[in-house]
Residue, then its C-alpha position, 0 to 999 in steps of 0.5 A: m611364068t617362073r616364081s621369080c617373075m610371078l613375085e615381081w609381077l605381084k609387086e607391081p602397082g595394082f589395078f584399082g588405082t590405090h597404093a596397093t600392089v597387084g598382089a594385094d588388089m588380086s587378093q581383094l578382087m578374089a575375096t570379093f568374088f568368093t564371098g559373092l559366090f558364097v552369098i549367092g549360093w547360100i541364098q539359093a539354099k534358102r530358096h531350096r534350089a539345091d543344084a544351084h546351091h551345090w555348084m555355087m558353093f563347090g565352085g567358090m570353095i574350090a577356087m578359094v582353096a586353090f587361090f589361097i594355096s597358090y597365094y601363100l606360096f607367093r605372098q605368105l597370105g599377107v603376113l609381111a604386114f607383121e614384119g614392121k610398121e613401115g608398111f603402115g602409114g598410121s600412128q603407132a597406137l592405131y597400128d598396135y591396137v586396131f590394125i594388128p588385131v584386125l589383121t590377126v583375126h583375118i589370118i585366123l579366119v583364113i586358116l579356119g576358112l580353109v579348113m571349113a572349105i575342105y570339110m564342107i566340100v567333102l560333107g556336101f558330097r557325102a550328105q547329098q543324094v540325087i533322085d531322078g535328077v533332083r539333088s537334096l540332102r539325105e536325112t540319115l545318120l552320117l558317121t565314119t570311124w577312126k579306122k577309115i580316117g586313119v587309112i585315108f590320112g595315111t594315104l594322103t600323107a604318103l602322097i604328100i611326102v612323095l610330092f614333097l620329095s619330088r619337089i626337093a629332087t628338082a630344087d633345093f630343100s628349104m624350110r619354107k617348102f617343108e613348112v608349106y607341106l607340113g601345114l597342108l598335112a596339119v590342115i588335113a588332120i584338123v579337118f579329120s578331127v573336126e569331122m570326128t568331133i562334130q559327127r557326135i554333135w550332129p550325127n544326122g548328115a543333113r542337119r550337120h550340113r545346114a548348121l555348119g553351112l551357116f557357121t561357114m557362111v558367117v566366117y566367110c562374111v567376117l573374113f571379107v570384112t576384116g580383109t577389106t578393112t586391112y586393105t582400106m587401112l593399108y592402101l587407102l587411108y594409111p599407105g606406108k612404104i611397102g605394099 
């Protein structure tokens, strides 16, 4: 399916029976799916079922990252809602003082959630150990150096540049493409900065994983609430002219 066909499909009426488009309904469905996996995975961790926790969280985060990256390419993460009040059928005051603040928090949490997803995937693999088939966290220091970070970031930057050049070689250059790849580099840089900062606070890998896991879980739950709130306001309570 080409990009233009995908865009047209995403603009079709949604499948939940509201005023939403397919794109909006797909976003809400996937957000519910991700959050469900994260909650189940967190419960498994509380019950000390490390293997179930690992695969629930890993699968959910991989799916979330892949979905948001692809969704950004097609719908810009719903930022179209910032373009004007025509997409919102409520009053101007409700739009200015309720909808926009909630949407702003939601988009900030999306960015934070993506950063934490990538970071927690890497941290999960680094902090774990498997002994006789039993997965657990290692209660040891887990530190890295700026030199190692520089090598990894340089390698990833080179790969992203090659990918970007290959894209513009087969299609016209656009600022949209440039912003996407630059944004990807920025997310990676933020992840590495987070690692170098947080390892000073929690040098123990297991403690770091538990503390940040709880924080990330809260972020995803609030993300789901804000996303559901904007969906409800846009497509159930105050539908506007655009989806």
